[in-house]
FIKE-151574 format. One record per residue: residue in three letters; x, y, z of N, C-alpha, C in turn. Coordinates in steps of 0.02 Angstrom, whole numbers, padded with zeros to 5 digits, always signed. Each point is the difference from the previous one (the first is absolute). Last residue first. Example, Ala and Ser with C-alpha at 12.3 -4.5 7.8 and 13.67 -1.06 7.14 Angstrom:
BEGIN
ser+00642-00112+00354+00042+00059+00003-00039+00055+00037;ala+00015-00286-00004-00045+00059+00000+00045+00060+00000;
//
This chain:
BEGIN
val-00142+01768-01031+00027-00008-00068+00056-00050-00001;gln-00232+00094+00154+00063-00037+00000+00022-00010-00072;leu-00165+00193+00129+00010-00048-00054+00068-00032+00005;ser-00088+00180+00140-00012-00066+00026+00008-00054-00054;thr+00140+00240+00012-00069-00024-00012-00007-00069+00030;lys+00169+00229+00045-00007-00072-00006-00073-00018-00010;tyr+00162+00226-00043-00065-00022+00024-00010-00073-00016;val+00203+00208+00027-00016-00068-00025-00065-00022+00032;ser+00132+00253-00062-00035-00044+00047-00015-00067-00033;gly+00102+00195-00111+00046-00043+00037-00033-00045+00051;ser-00128+00221-00071+00053-00032-00039+00044-00041+00046;lys-00249+00037+00081+00060+00041-00009+00050-00040-00042;phe-00288+00009+00082+00059-00034-00027+00058+00050-00010;gly-00239+00001+00113+00059+00043+00010+00064-00031-00025;glu-00212-00119-00023-00012+00070-00018+00064+00043+00004;pro+00038-00265-00034-00042+00043+00043-00004+00072-00026;ile+00025-00245-00129+00041+00060+00013-00043+00049+00040;ala-00097-00207-00049+00071-00019+00002+00046+00058+00017;asp-00259-00054-00019+00034+00044+00047+00075-00017+00009;asp-00111-00190-00129-00036+00059+00025+00042+00038+00051;val+00058-00164-00213+00019+00010+00070-00034+00064+00023;val-00021-00193-00214-00018+00066+00027+00020+00000+00074;arg+00059-00146-00249-00005+00003+00073-00020+00072+00020;tyr+00008-00184-00232-00002+00066+00029-00009-00004+00075;gly+00116-00180-00194-00056+00020+00043+00007+00070+00027;gly+00223-00132-00069-00067-00007-00026-00053+00022+00050;ser+00246+00016+00013-00016-00072-00002-00071-00012-00026;lys+00081+00220+00036+00037-00028-00057-00014-00075-00007;ala-00184+00165+00105+00060-00034+00021+00035-00030-00061;ala-00163+00220+00017+00006-00066-00030+00066-00030+00023;phe-00156+00189+00137+00055-00013-00046-00005-00070-00029;arg-00110+00213+00176-00019-00058-00042+00057-00009-00050;ile-00044+00138+00251+00041-00014-00059-00026-00063-00035;ser-00085+00215+00179-00004-00072-00015+00039-00009-00064;phe+00022+00205+00189-00005-00024-00068-00006-00076-00002;pro-00066+00214+00190+00043-00056-00019-00016-00025-00071;gly+00020+00225-00009+00008-00068+00025-00052-00015+00052;lys+00030+00185-00211-00033-00015+00063+00009-00073+00018;leu+00123+00215-00160-00020-00071+00006-00028-00013+00070;pro+00003+00242-00143+00030-00039+00054-00028-00071+00003;ala-00004+00116-00238-00032+00013+00065+00036-00041+00054;thr+00067-00020-00222-00002+00072+00007-00031+00021+00066;ser+00147-00231-00052-00067+00028+00002+00004+00076+00003;asp+00148-00251-00049+00002+00073+00006-00071+00026-00005;leu+00134-00246+00053-00064+00033-00014+00009+00074+00012;thr+00170-00234-00042-00013+00070+00019-00070+00021-00021;trp+00193-00219+00047-00066+00016-00026-00021+00068+00026;thr+00246-00152-00046-00043+00040+00044-00065+00015-00036;gly+00197-00117-00092-00046-00042+00039-00041+00038+00051;ala+00163+00081-00172+00031-00021+00063-00047-00042+00044;pro-00064+00103-00211+00047-00054-00013+00033-00026+00064;ser-00242+00104+00026+00063+00026-00025+00046-00060-00014;glu-00284+00033+00011+00060-00036+00020+00062+00033-00031;lys-00256+00095+00078+00047-00009-00056+00063-00033+00027;leu-00269-00013+00090+00066+00028+00011+00043-00015-00060;glu-00283+00024+00033+00059-00037-00023+00064+00037+00016;ser-00245-00001+00133+00040+00040-00046+00064-00038-00017;phe-00267-00073+00091+00073-00003+00008+00032+00045-00053;asp-00256+00041+00103+00041-00037-00048+00074+00001+00019;asn-00171+00109+00131-00038-00057-00027+00043-00044-00044;ala+00072+00161+00222-00005-00004-00073-00040-00061-00021;gly+00065+00062+00231-00061+00030-00025-00009-00003-00075;lys+00243-00029+00084-00056-00002+00047-00060+00037-00031;glu+00168-00095-00178+00003+00046+00056-00061-00009+00045;lys+00129-00177-00166-00064+00033+00010+00006+00042+00063;val+00179-00114-00199-00019+00016+00069-00069+00032+00001;glu+00169-00175-00167-00050+00053+00006-00012+00013+00074;val+00176-00146-00187-00014+00025+00067-00050+00058-00004;glu+00114-00182-00159-00066+00030-00003-00022+00026+00069;ser+00190-00171+00031-00015+00040-00059-00071+00028+00006;ile+00232-00110+00153-00072+00001-00012-00013+00043-00062;ala+00213-00116+00164-00020+00023-00067-00076-00007-00008;val+00100+00042+00247+00003-00052-00051-00021+00030-00067;ser+00005+00135+00193+00055-00045+00019+00007-00059-00049;pro-00092+00258-00061-00021-00063+00029+00060-00045+00015;ile-00041+00271-00022+00051-00050-00018-00021-00065+00034;leu-00120+00259-00069+00002-00064+00035+00055-00045-00027;val-00098+00273+00015+00049-00043-00032+00006-00064+00041;leu-00170+00232-00035+00012-00062+00037+00047-00043-00041;arg-00093+00276+00017+00039-00052-00034+00012-00059+00046;thr-00105+00212+00060-00030-00013-00066+00036-00055-00038;ala+00067+00074+00220-00073+00001+00006-00035-00017-00066;ser+00239-00098+00014-00024+00064+00025-00076-00005+00006;cys+00250-00148-00067-00070+00000+00023-00018+00069+00027;gly+00222-00071-00079-00043+00043-00040-00073-00002+00019;pro+00161-00211+00046+00017+00071+00002-00047+00040-00046;gly-00104-00229+00087+00063+00022-00028+00012+00075+00006;thr-00134-00202+00141-00014+00063-00035+00067+00030-00020;lys-00063-00266+00034+00039+00056+00026-00021+00061-00040;phe-00116-00251+00057+00006+00056-00046+00040+00054+00036;thr-00034-00288+00024+00006+00067+00027+00002+00051-00057;leu-00071-00277+00066+00010+00051-00051+00003+00068+00034;ala+00071-00230+00127-00056+00046-00012+00019+00051-00054;ala+00111-00246+00000+00004+00062+00039-00061+00043-00017;gly-00012-00271-00016+00032+00057-00031+00003+00059+00047;cys+00001-00276+00046-00040+00061+00006+00039+00058-00031;ser+00085-00226+00026-00034+00015-00063-00043+00063+00004;gly+00126-00092+00187+00046+00020-00052-00034+00019-00064;val-00126-00087+00183+00027+00066+00017+00046+00025-00055;ala-00086-00217-00025-00055+00049-00002+00025+00070+00015;phe+00152-00181+00018-00018+00013-00069-00054+00053-00005;leu+00060-00074+00213+00054+00039-00029-00015+00017-00073;ala-00150-00143+00111-00003+00068+00029+00054+00045-00030;val+00001-00228-00058-00058+00033-00030-00005+00072+00025;leu+00165-00134+00098+00017+00016-00069-00058+00036-00035;ala-00037-00081+00218+00048+00056+00002+00019+00021-00071;ala-00136-00190+00026-00037+00060+00017+00046+00061+00001;ala+00100-00210-00030-00039+00017-00059-00040+00065+00012;ala+00118-00091+00182+00047+00027-00050-00037+00022-00063;leu-00125-00108+00166+00022+00065+00025+00047+00033-00050;leu-00069-00220-00044-00056+00047-00008+00019+00070+00022;phe+00157-00172+00036-00008+00011-00071-00055+00051-00013;ser+00033-00073+00219+00055+00043-00021-00005+00017-00073;ser-00152-00155+00086-00014+00067+00028+00054+00050-00021;ser+00031-00225-00056-00053+00029-00042-00020+00069+00025;ser+00161-00120+00126+00027+00017-00065-00053+00030-00046;ala-00061-00079+00217+00041+00059+00005+00027+00021-00069;met-00125-00203+00028-00040+00060+00000+00042+00063+00000;
//
């Protein structure tokens, strides 16, 4: 009995290690240089495409422009209103939405962690 118990314990430990090792990191968005009341610059922690944000109280998402450096920018003539929800296409396929990903008082250089695992 002791040998089968030891085998089961070892197997359970391996399964636990595999499960922890296979978990991805949380998706983060860093606000890049040049952010202001009328400009939002996002730098995602993973490759994504077709990025859009929805301002607080807005009915629709606004498309961000991608730069060659992998940053995403929204320029507005009116002050931007956070918090912002982000909708994007994952490079692995499918669309994702993160509600209230960027808070109202965002600042350049801040990192905002989401609940999505990548």
